[in-house]
SERO-4910 file (N, C-alpha, C, O; in steps of 0.05 Angstrom, whole numbers):
BEGIN
 pado doro    nc1    nc2    nc3   cac1   cac2   cac3    cc1    cc2    cc3    oc1    oc2    oc3
  Met    A   -348    186    994   -337    193    968   -309    205    971   -291    198    956
  Asp    A   -306    223    991   -280    235    995   -259    214   1004   -236    214    995
  Glu    A   -268    195   1021   -250    174   1030   -241    156   1007   -218    148   1005
  Ala    A   -260    150    989   -253    134    966   -233    148    948   -215    136    937
  Leu    A   -237    174    944   -218    189    928   -191    190    941   -171    188    927
  Ile    A   -190    194    967   -164    194    981   -150    168    979   -126    167    974
  Gln    A   -165    146    981   -153    119    979   -143    115    950   -122    103    947
  Glu    A   -158    124    931   -149    121    903   -123    137    898   -105    127    885
  Gln    A   -121    161    909    -97    177    906    -73    164    921    -51    165    910
  Glu    A    -78    153    944    -56    139    958    -47    115    943    -23    110    942
  Ala    A    -65    100    931    -57     77    915    -41     86    891    -22     72    883
  Gln    A    -49    108    878    -34    118    855     -6    127    864     13    122    849
  Leu    A     -4    140    887     23    148    896     41    125    902     64    125    896
  Gln    A     29    104    914     45     80    919     54     67    893     77     57    891
  Lys    A     37     66    873     44     54    847     66     70    834     86     58    824
  Thr    A     63     96    833     84    112    820    110    112    836    132    112    824
  Gly    A    108    111    862    132    109    879    147     83    873    172     83    872
  Arg    A    132     61    870    145     36    863    158     37    835    179     25    831
  Tyr    A    145     51    817    157     54    790    184     68    791    203     58    779
  Tyr    A    187     90    806    212    104    807    233     87    821    257     88    814
  Lys    A    226     72    842    245     54    855    255     33    835    279     27    835
  His    A    237     22    820    245      1    800    262     12    778    280     -1    769
  Ile    A    257     37    770    274     50    750    303     52    761    322     47    747
  Cys    A    305     61    786    332     63    798    345     36    800    369     33    795
  Phe    A    329     16    807    340    -11    810    349    -22    783    369    -36    781
  Met    A    333    -17    762    340    -27    735    363    -12    723    375    -21    703
  Ala    A    370     11    734    393     26    724    419     12    732    440     17    720
  Ile    A    418     -5    753    443    -17    763    455    -36    742    480    -34    738
  Pro    A    440    -54    729    453    -71    708    466    -55    686    487    -61    676
  Leu    A    452    -33    677    463    -17    656    488     -2    666    508      1    651
  Leu    A    488      6    691    512     19    702    536     -1    704    558      7    698
  Cys    A    530    -25    711    551    -46    712    563    -50    685    588    -53    682
  Met    A    546    -52    664    556    -56    637    572    -31    628    592    -34    614
  Ser    A    563     -8    636    578     17    629    606     17    642    625     25    629
  Cys    A    607      8    667    633      7    680    651    -14    667    675    -10    666
  Tyr    A    639    -35    658    655    -55    643    667    -44    617    690    -50    610
  Leu    A    652    -27    604    660    -16    578    678      8    581    696     13    565
  Tyr    A    674     25    602    687     51    604    702     56    630    713     77    634
  Gly    A    703     36    648    717     40    673    698     51    694    674     47    693
  Leu    A    710     64    714    694     73    737    681    100    733    665    109    751
  Arg    A    687    114    712    675    141    709    644    141    707    632    158    719
  Pro    A    631    121    694    602    120    695    591    119    723    570    130    729
  Leu    A    605    104    741    596    102    769    597    130    782    579    137    797
  Leu    A    619    145    777    621    172    788    599    190    777    587    205    793
  Leu    A    594    189    751    574    207    739    546    200    750    531    218    756
  Cys    A    540    175    752    513    167    762    510    175    791    489    184    800
  Gly    A    531    172    807    530    180    835    526    210    837    511    218    855
  Ile    A    539    226    821    536    255    821    507    262    813    495    280    825
  Ala    A    496    248    793    469    254    784    449    248    806    430    264    810
  Val    A    452    225    819    434    218    841    436    238    864    415    246    875
  Leu    A    460    245    871    464    264    893    452    292    886    440    304    903
  Thr    A    455    301    861    444    326    853    414    326    855    401    345    865
  Gly    A    401    304    845    372    302    846    362    301    875    342    313    881
  Asn    A    376    287    892    368    285    920    370    312    934    352    320    949
  Leu    A    392    327    929    396    353    942    375    373    932    366    390    947
  Cys    A    367    371    906    346    388    896    320    383    911    305    401    917
  Asp    A    314    357    915    290    350    929    290    362    957    270    373    966
  Arg    A    312    359    971    314    370    998    312    400    999    299    412   1016
  Leu    A    325    413    979    324    442    978    296    453    973    287    472    986
  Val    A    282    440    954    255    449    947    236    444    970    219    461    976
  Ser    A    240    422    984    224    416   1008    228    438   1029    209    446   1043
  Leu    A    253    446   1032    259    467   1052    246    494   1044    235    508   1061
  Leu    A    249    501   1018    239    527   1009    208    528   1010    196    549   1015
  Arg    A    195    505   1004    166    504   1004    154    496   1031    130    494   1034
  Arg    A    172    492   1050    164    485   1077    145    460   1078    124    460   1090
  Arg    A    155    440   1064    140    415   1065    159    393   1075    184    397   1075
  Val    A    148    372   1084    164    350   1095    178    335   1072    166    328   1053
  Tyr    A    204    331   1075    219    316   1056    211    287   1057    212    274   1078
  Gln    A    204    276   1034    196    248   1031    219    231   1023    227    231    999
  Ala    A    231    217   1042    254    200   1035    247    177   1017    265    166   1003
  Ser    A    222    169   1016    214    147   1000    208    155    971    202    138    954
  Asp    A    209    181    965    205    190    937    231    190    922    249    206    927
  Phe    A    233    171    903    258    168    888    255    180    859    270    173    842
  Ser    A    236    198    855    231    208    828    255    225    819    264    221    796
  Asn    A    265    243    835    288    259    827    313    242    822    328    247    803
  Glu    A    317    222    838    340    204    835    337    188    808    357    184    794
  Ser    A    313    179    802    309    164    777    313    182    753    325    174    733
  Phe    A    304    207    754    308    226    732    338    231    728    348    231    706
  Gly    A    352    235    751    381    239    748    396    215    736    414    219    720
  Leu    A    388    191    744    401    167    733    395    165    703    413    158    688
  Val    A    371    169    695    364    167    666    379    188    650    390    181    629
  Ile    A    381    212    660    397    233    646    426    224    644    438    227    623
  Ala    A    437    214    666    465    206    665    470    184    645    490    184    631
  Leu    A    452    164    644    456    142    626    453    150    596    462    136    579
  Leu    A    439    173    591    437    183    564    462    199    556    464    206    532
  Met    A    480    204    574    504    219    568    527    201    560    528    178    567
  Pro    A    547    212    545    571    197    541    588    196    566    585    212    584
  Ala    A    605    176    568    622    172    591    642    195    595    655    197    616
  Thr    A    646    211    574    666    232    575    654    259    581    668    279    581
  Val    A    628    261    586    615    287    590    627    300    615    633    287    635
  Asp    A    630    326    614    640    341    637    619    340    660    595    340    655
  Ile    A    629    341    684    611    339    707    592    362    709    569    359    716
  Tyr    A    601    386    702    584    409    704    561    408    684    539    418    690
  Val    A    565    395    661    543    391    642    522    372    653    498    378    650
  Leu    A    531    351    665    512    332    677    496    345    700    472    341    702
  Val    A    510    360    717    497    373    739    476    393    729    454    395    739
  Ala    A    483    408    708    465    427    697    440    413    685    418    423    687
  Ala    A    445    390    672    423    375    660    403    365    682    379    367    678
  Val    A    414    355    704    397    345    725    382    368    738    358    366    744
  Leu    A    396    391    743    382    414    754    360    424    736    338    431    746
  Ala    A    365    424    710    344    433    691    320    413    692    297    421    691
  Gly    A    326    387    692    305    367    692    288    369    717    263    367    715
  Val    A    300    372    740    286    371    765    272    398    771    248    399    778
  Leu    A    287    420    767    276    446    774    257    457    753    236    468    759
  Ile    A    266    456    727    249    466    706    228    446    697    205    453    693
  Gly    A    237    421    693    218    401    683    198    392    704    176    383    696
  Lys    A    204    393    730    186    383    750    176    404    769    152    409    770
  Glu    A    194    417    784    186    434    806    172    460    797    155    470    811
  Ile    A    179    470    774    167    495    765    137    492    759    123    511    759
  Phe    A    129    467    754    101    462    748     85    453    773     61    447    771
  Gly    A     98    453    796     84    446    820     95    421    834     85    414    855
  Gly    A    114    408    822    126    385    835    114    358    828    104    355    806
  Tyr    A    115    340    846    108    312    842     80    309    830     60    317    842
  Gly    A     79    297    806     53    291    794     40    313    779     19    309    767
  Ser    A     52    337    779     39    360    766     52    369    740     42    386    726
  Tyr    A     74    356    732     89    365    709     78    353    683     71    329    683
  Pro    A     76    369    661     66    358    636     87    345    619     81    330    601
  Phe    A    112    351    624    134    342    607    152    323    623    156    327    647
  Asn    A    163    303    610    181    284    623    206    299    633    221    310    617
  Pro    A    211    301    659    233    316    670    260    307    659    278    323    654
  Ala    A    264    280    656    289    270    646    294    280    618    316    287    611
  Ala    A    273    279    601    276    289    574    282    319    573    297    329    557
  Val    A    269    334    592    274    363    593    304    368    600    317    385    587
  Gly    A    314    354    620    342    358    627    361    351    605    381    365    600
  Tyr    A    356    329    591    373    320    569    372    340    546    393    347    535
  Val    A    348    350    539    346    369    517    360    395    523    373    406    505
  Val    A    358    405    548    373    429    555    403    425    552    416    443    541
  Ala    A    413    403    561    442    398    557    449    394    528    470    403    519
  Ala    A    432    380    513    438    375    484    439    401    468    456    404    451
  Val    A    421    420    474    420    445    459    443    463    468    454    478    452
  Ser    A    450    462    494    470    480    505    498    471    500    516    487    494
  Trp    A    503    445    502    530    434    498    530    410    479    535    387    488
  Pro    A    523    414    454    521    391    435    548    377    431    549    353    427
  Glu    A    570    392    433    596    380    430    603    361    453    620    344    450
  Gln    A    590    364    476    594    347    499    575    323    498    583    301    506
  Val    A    550    327    489    529    307    492    530    287    468    523    264    472
  Phe    A    538    296    445    536    279    421    563    269    411    565    262    387
  Arg    A    583    269    428    609    258    420    616    237    440    616    241    464
  Tyr    A    622    212    430    624    189    448    652    176    445    664    176    423
  Pro    A    662    165    467    688    150    466    683    122    457    660    112    458
  Gln    A    703    109    447    701     81    440    702     64    465    715     71    484
  Pro    A    687     41    465    688     23    488    717     13    493    734     12    475
  Tyr    A    722      6    519    747     -4    528    769     17    526    793     10    527
  Thr    A    761     43    525    781     64    525    786     72    554    767     75    570
  Ala    A    811     77    561    818     85    589    809    114    592    820    132    580
  Ile    A    789    118    610    778    145    614    785    154    642    779    141    661
  Pro    A    799    177    645    806    187    672    781    192    688    760    198    677
  Leu    A    783    190    714    760    192    731    748    220    731    723    223    731
  Trp    A    764    241    732    754    268    736    755    284    710    735    296    703
  Asp    A    777    285    697    780    301    672    783    283    648    804    270    644
  Ala    A    762    282    632    762    265    608    766    280    582    759    270    561
  Ser    A    775    305    584    777    322    560    797    312    540    795    319    516
  Ser    A    817    296    549    837    286    530    830    260    516    845    251    500
  Val    A    807    249    523    798    223    511    787    229    483    770    246    480
  Pro    A    796    214    462    785    218    435    756    209    434    749    188    444
  Val    A    740    226    421    711    220    419    703    224    389    717    236    374
  Ser    A    680    212    382    670    214    355    640    210    355    628    202    375
  Ser    A    627    215    332    599    209    329    596    192    304    579    197    286
  Ala    A    612    171    302    614    155    278    588    141    270    582    140    247
  Ile    A    573    132    290    548    117    284    528    135    269    519    128    248
  Glu    A    522    158    281    502    176    268    513    188    242    497    192    224
  Asp    A    539    193    241    550    203    216    546    183    193    540    191    171
  Thr    A    551    158    200    547    137    180    519    134    170    513    133    146
  Leu    A    500    134    189    472    131    182    462    156    167    446    154    148
  Arg    A    470    179    176    460    204    163    471    206    134    457    218    117
  Ser    A    495    196    129    506    197    102    496    175     84    505    173     61
  Gly    A    478    158     94    467    137     77    484    111     77    480     94     60
  Gly    A    501    108     96    518     83     98    506     62    115    486     67    129
  Met    A    518     39    115    509     16    131    530     12    154    554     16    150
  Leu    A    520      5    177    538      0    200    553    -26    197    541    -47    191
  Asn    A    579    -25    200    595    -49    199    600    -60    227    623    -63    236
  Ile    A    578    -66    241    579    -75    268    562   -100    270    539   -100    260
  Gly    A    572   -121    283    557   -146    286    534   -143    305    533   -125    321
  Ser    A    515   -161    302    491   -160    319    498   -164    349    486   -151    366
  Leu    A    518   -181    355    526   -185    382    538   -160    394    532   -153    417
  Ala    A    555   -147    379    567   -122    388    545   -100    393    547    -85    412
  Leu    A    525    -99    375    503    -80    379    487    -88    404    479    -70    419
  Gly    A    483   -114    408    468   -123    431    482   -117    458    468   -114    478
  Leu    A    508   -117    458    524   -113    482    533    -84    485    544    -77    506
  Gly    A    528    -67    465    536    -39    467    565    -34    462    576    -15    472
  Glu    A    578    -51    447    606    -48    441    611    -29    417    623    -38    397
  Tyr    A    601     -5    419    605     15    399    602     42    412    592     44    435
  Ala    A    611     63    399    610     90    411    581     99    413    567    103    393
  Ala    A    572    104    438    544    110    443    542    122    471    561    121    487
  Pro    A    519    133    479    514    141    507    519    117    525    513     95    518
  Met    A    530    122    548    540    100    564    519     80    574    526     57    581
  Gly    A    493     87    574    473     69    584    453     59    563    435     44    570
  Thr    A    457     67    538    436     61    518    445     40    497    429     33    480
  Gly    A    469     31    499    479     13    479    473    -17    483    469    -32    464
  Ala    A    473    -26    508    470    -54    515    440    -62    511    425    -63    530
  Ala    A    433    -69    486    405    -75    480    394    -99    495    371   -100    503
  Leu    A    411   -119    499    402   -144    513    395   -138    542    375   -148    552
  Ile    A    411   -121    555    405   -114    583    381    -96    584    364    -99    603
  Ile    A    378    -78    565    354    -61    565    329    -77    561    309    -72    575
  Leu    A    330    -97    544    306   -114    540    300   -130    566    276   -133    573
  Ala    A    320   -139    580    315   -153    605    303   -134    626    285   -142    641
  Cys    A    313   -109    627    301    -89    645    272    -84    638    255    -81    655
  Gly    A    266    -82    612    239    -77    603    221   -100    611    198    -96    618
  Leu    A    231   -125    608    215   -148    616    209   -148    646    186   -154    654
  Phe    A    228   -140    662    223   -138    691    202   -117    697    184   -122    712
  Leu    A    205    -93    685    185    -72    690    157    -79    680    138    -72    693
  Trp    A    156    -95    659    130   -103    649    117   -124    668     93   -123    673
  Thr    A    133   -143    678    122   -162    697    114   -149    723     95   -159    736
  Gln    A    126   -127    730    119   -113    754     96    -92    749     88    -78    767
  Lys    A     87    -92    724     65    -74    715     73    -44    718     56    -27    723
  Asp    A     99    -39    714    109    -12    714    111      0    686    109     24    683
  Ala    A    114    -18    666    116     -9    639     91    -19    624     82    -42    628
  His    A     81     -3    606     57    -10    590     67    -19    563     79     -4    547
  Met    A     61    -45    557     69    -56    531     57    -41    508     69    -39    486
  Ser    A     32    -30    511     18    -17    489     34      7    480     37     11    455
  Ala    A     44     24    498     59     47    490     86     40    478     94     50    457
  Ser    A    101     22    491    128     15    482    127      0    456    143      6    437
  Val    A    109    -19    453    108    -35    428     99    -18    405    110    -20    383
  Ser    A     79     -1    409     70     16    387     92     36    378     95     42    355
  Phe    A    107     45    398    130     63    391    151     49    375    160     59    355
  Leu    A    159     25    384    180     10    370    170      1    343    186      1    324
  Ala    A    145     -8    341    134    -17    316    134      6    295    139      2    272
  Thr    A    126     30    304    126     53    286    154     59    276    158     64    252
  Cys    A    173     60    294    201     65    286    211     43    267    225     49    247
  Ala    A    204     18    272    213     -4    255    201     -2    228    215     -6    208
  Leu    A    175      4    226    162      5    199    173     28    183    177     25    159
  Ile    A    178     51    195    190     73    181    218     67    171    225     72    148
  Ala    A    234     54    188    261     47    180    261     26    158    279     25    141
  Phe    A    241      8    158    240    -13    138    230     -3    111    243     -8     90
  Phe    A    209     13    111    197     22     85    210     48     75    208     54     51
  Phe    A    223     63     93    236     88     84    264     89     95    270    106    112
  Pro    A    282     71     87    309     70     98    325     94     89    321    106     67
  Arg    A    344    102    106    362    124    100    385    115     82    398    132     70
  Gln    A    390     90     80    413     80     66    410     85     36    388     81     25
  Ala    A    432     92     23    432    101     -5    423     78    -23    433     55    -21
  Gly    A    403     83    -40    394     64    -60    371     46    -51    357     36    -68
  Leu    A    368     42    -25    347     24    -15    319     36    -17    300     22    -23
  Ala    A    317     62    -12    290     74    -12    277     73    -39    252     72    -40
  Asp    A    292     73    -61    280     73    -87    278     45    -99    268     41   -121
  Ser    A    287     24    -84    286     -3    -95    261    -17    -85    248     -8    -67
  Ala    A    255    -40    -97    232    -56    -90    236    -67    -62    259    -75    -54
  Val    A    215    -69    -47    216    -78    -19    225   -107    -17    242   -114     -2
  Leu    A    212   -125    -33    217   -153    -31    245   -161    -41    257   -180    -30
  Thr    A    255   -147    -60    282   -155    -71    304   -146    -52    327   -157    -55
  Asn    A    299   -128    -34    320   -118    -16    310   -120     13    315   -102     29
  Ala    A    297   -142     20    286   -145     46    308   -147     68    305   -135     89
  Leu    A    329   -162     62    350   -166     82    365   -140     88    369   -134    112
  Pro    A    373   -125     68    386    -99     75    367    -80     90    376    -65    107
  Arg    A    341    -81     83    322    -64     97    319    -73    126    317    -57    144
  Leu    A    320    -99    131    319   -109    158    344   -101    174    342    -95    198
  Gln    A    367   -100    161    391    -91    174    389    -61    181    398    -52    202
  Cys    A    377    -45    163    373    -17    168    354    -14    192    358      3    209
  Met    A    333    -30    193    315    -29    216    329    -36    242    324    -23    262
  Arg    A    346    -56    241    362    -63    265    379    -40    274    381    -34    297
  Asp    A    393    -27    254    411     -6    261    396     18    273    406     31    292
  Glu    A    373     24    263    358     47    273    347     42    301    348     59    318
  Leu    A    337     17    306    325     11    332    346      8    354    340     15    377
  Leu    A    369     -1    348    389     -7    368    409     16    373    427     14    389
  Thr    A    405     38    358    422     62    362    404     86    368    380     84    365
  Gly    A    416    108    376    401    132    380    382    131    404    364    147    406
  Ala    A    387    113    423    372    111    448    342    104    443    326    110    460
  Ile    A    336     92    421    308     85    415    298     64    435    277     67    448
  Leu    A    313     42    437    304     20    455    305     29    485    287     23    500
  Phe    A    325     44    492    328     54    519    304     72    526    292     70    548
  Ser    A    296     89    508    273    107    513    247     92    515    230     99    531
  Ala    A    244     70    500    219     54    501    216     42    529    193     38    538
  Val    A    238     37    543    236     24    569    237     44    591    222     42    610
  Phe    A    255     64    590    260     82    613    248    109    611    247    124    631
  Leu    A    238    117    588    227    144    585    197    145    578    182    161    588
  Leu    A    189    127    561    162    129    549    140    124    569    119    136    567
  Asn    A    145    108    589    124    100    608    124    115    634    112    106    654
  Glu    A    136    139    634    135    155    658    106    160    666     91    170    649
  Pro    A     98    154    690     69    152    696     53    178    694     29    176    690
  Tyr    A     66    201    697     51    226    697     51    240    670     36    259    666
  Thr    A     67    231    651     68    244    625     59    226    602     53    235    580
  Cys    A     57    200    607     46    181    587     16    182    588      4    188    609
  Ala    A      3    175    566    -26    173    565    -35    151    584    -20    132    589
  His    A    -59    154    596    -67    136    618    -86    114    609    -91     95    625
  His    A    -97    115    585   -115     94    575   -102     78    553    -84     88    540
  Arg    A   -112     54    549    -98     35    532    -96     46    503    -74     47    492
  Met    A   -118     53    491   -117     63    463   -102     90    462    -88     95    442
  Gly    A   -104    106    483    -89    130    484    -59    125    484    -43    139    472
  Arg    A    -51    104    499    -22     97    500    -13     87    473     10     93    465
  Val    A    -30     72    459    -22     63    432    -17     87    414      3     89    400
  Leu    A    -36    106    414    -33    130    398     -9    147    407      6    158    390
  Tyr    A     -5    148    433     18    162    444     44    150    434     62    165    425
  Gly    A     47    124    435     71    111    425     75    115    395     98    119    386
  Val    A     54    114    379     56    118    350     65    147    344     83    151    327
  Leu    A     54    166    358     62    194    354     91    199    361    105    213    347
  Val    A     99    188    384    127    191    392    146    178    372    167    189    365
  Gly    A    138    155    361    154    142    341    156    158    315    178    161    304
  Leu    A    134    169    306    134    186    282    151    210    285    168    216    268
  Val    A    148    225    307    163    249    312    193    242    316    210    257    307
  Ser    A    198    220    330    226    212    335    241    207    309    263    216    305
  Met    A    228    191    291    241    185    266    244    210    249    263    213    233
  Gly    A    225    229    251    227    254    237    252    270    246    266    281    230
  Phe    A    256    270    273    279    284    283    305    269    274    325    282    268
  Arg    A    305    243    274    329    228    266    335    232    236    358    234    229
  Tyr    A    315    232    220    319    234    191    326    263    182    343    267    165
  Tyr    A    313    283    194    315    310    184    327    329    205    332    353    198
  Gly    A    331    320    229    342    338    250    373    336    251    385    322    235
  Val    A    384    352    269    413    353    272    422    337    297    446    334    301
  Tyr    A    403    328    313    410    314    338    404    285    335    384    277    325
  Glu    A    423    268    345    420    239    343    397    228    360    381    213    350
  Thr    A    396    237    385    376    226    403    351    243    401    343    257    420
  Gly    A    337    241    378    314    257    374    290    248    390    270    262    392
  Val    A    291    224    402    268    214    417    262    232    441    238    235    448
  Cys    A    282    244    454    276    261    477    262    287    467    244    296    481
  Phe    A    269    298    445    255    321    434    226    312    426    207    327    431
  Ala    A    223    289    415    197    279    407    179    275    431    155    281    430
  Leu    A    190    265    453    174    262    478    163    288    487    139    289    495
  Leu    A    179    309    486    169    335    496    147    346    477    127    358    487
  Val    A    149    340    451    128    349    433    102    335    438     81    347    440
  Val    A    103    308    442     79    292    445     68    295    474     44    293    478
  Asn    A     86    300    493     76    306    521     57    329    521     39    330    538
  Ser    A     60    348    503     43    372    503     14    365    496     -4    381    501
  Ile    A      9    342    484    -18    335    476    -27    308    489    -49    298    483
  Ser    A    -11    297    507    -19    271    519    -44    274    536    -61    256    536
  Ala    A    -48    297    550    -73    301    565    -96    303    546   -118    293    552
  Trp    A    -92    316    523   -114    318    503   -121    290    492   -145    285    487
  Ile    A   -101    273    489   -106    245    480   -124    231    500   -143    217    492
  Asp    A   -118    234    526   -134    221    546   -163    232    546   -182    217    547
  Arg    A   -166    259    544   -193    271    545   -209    262    520   -233    257    522
  Thr    A   -196    261    497   -210    253    473   -219    224    474   -242    218    467
  Glu    A   -202    206    484   -210    178    487   -233    175    507   -251    159    502
  Thr    A   -231    189    529   -253    188    549   -279    198    537   -300    187    542
  Gly    A   -278    220    522   -302    231    510   -314    212    489   -338    209    488
  Leu    A   -297    200    473   -307    181    454   -319    156    467   -340    146    458
  Tyr    A   -307    147    489   -318    124    503   -345    130    515   -364    114    512
  Arg    A   -348    154    527   -374    161    538   -395    165    516   -418    157    520
  Met    A   -387    177    494   -406    182    472   -416    156    460   -440    153    455
  Thr    A   -398    137    455   -406    112    443   -423     95    462   -442     82    453
  His    A   -417     96    488   -433     81    507   -460     94    512   -480     81    518
  Arg    A   -461    121    509   -487    135    512   -505    128    489   -529    125    492
  Gln    A   -493    126    465   -509    119    441   -518     90    442   -539     83    433
  Ala    A   -501     72    453   -508     44    455   -529     38    476   -543     18    474
  Gly    A   -531     56    496   -550     51    518   -579     50    509   -592     29    515
  Pro    A   -590     69    495   -618     68    486   -624     44    469   -646     32    471
  Gly    A   -605     36    452   -609     13    435   -612    -12    451   -629    -29    444
  Lys    A   -596    -15    472   -598    -39    489   -624    -40    503   -636    -61    506
  Glu    A   -633    -16    513   -658    -15    528   -682    -22    510   -700    -36    518
  Ala    A   -681    -13    484   -702    -19    466   -703    -48    459   -724    -60    455
  Ala    A   -679    -60    457   -677    -89    451   -689   -106    473   -701   -127    469
  Gln    A   -685    -95    498   -696   -110    520   -727   -108    521   -739   -120    539
***
């Protein structure tokens, strides 16, 4: 029995280790697109994030007197995800602080690998967003020349979220939205590349379609039936279907919604572990995310929503397991009597 449990744990470690490696690998296409839009600064920022995460892993291993696992890419993947959620003009110290918060507070303070209840990347991003909102929620326009080290002189804006919050419609074509040619976090705008990354992770069984699809469907339904755009919410659904569909497109392709569905929602230790639990998990994250977007002050509300729902993801698993056992226990005597 003990050997079987050890083998199961080793298989789980191999699976999660492969997930973090694939997340790092899938960050490369997004990084290439970011460099195309903003120059070499995204490469510098991602390199600093990876180095910070790696040094944290080595330092914690030294302090806890454990062997450093070179094959564990979890800290590096968390650092990359945090960096891709940042604007290309973010100061380096803000990024370093976000990675330190994600790794040390979000992961190591709870016991390290596999013991944390909250997504470490979301923890790091939320800490930076609350501490330096003027750095995290102000974005440069694509194709702007950004200096490699000091980007303080680059003009930034939050035009996308300001337009949506004020009830306006985005004057951006679908192709530009698909390629990320608008002011946004440097890794979250290229929807076509994110979809390709999600398809790869799904084929490798690293991403669960149940959680991602239920999350995106919930966000889409809320955006369609309860649009923020002025006049649409009070009008008939059928007579204004096309404007509502455009609102749904704008909500899904901005605010890191699609990016989070692929790179954040399926983190193996914080997502629900059973199929129906993952569906409920995705629905709850979608509801809370849209609540933050509609009524909150921060554009990327999905990271805040993840932390809220992470607090009950274990309860979701326990509830589903209990219901499964209860229904099968009740079905057992009936089957025996039928026989």
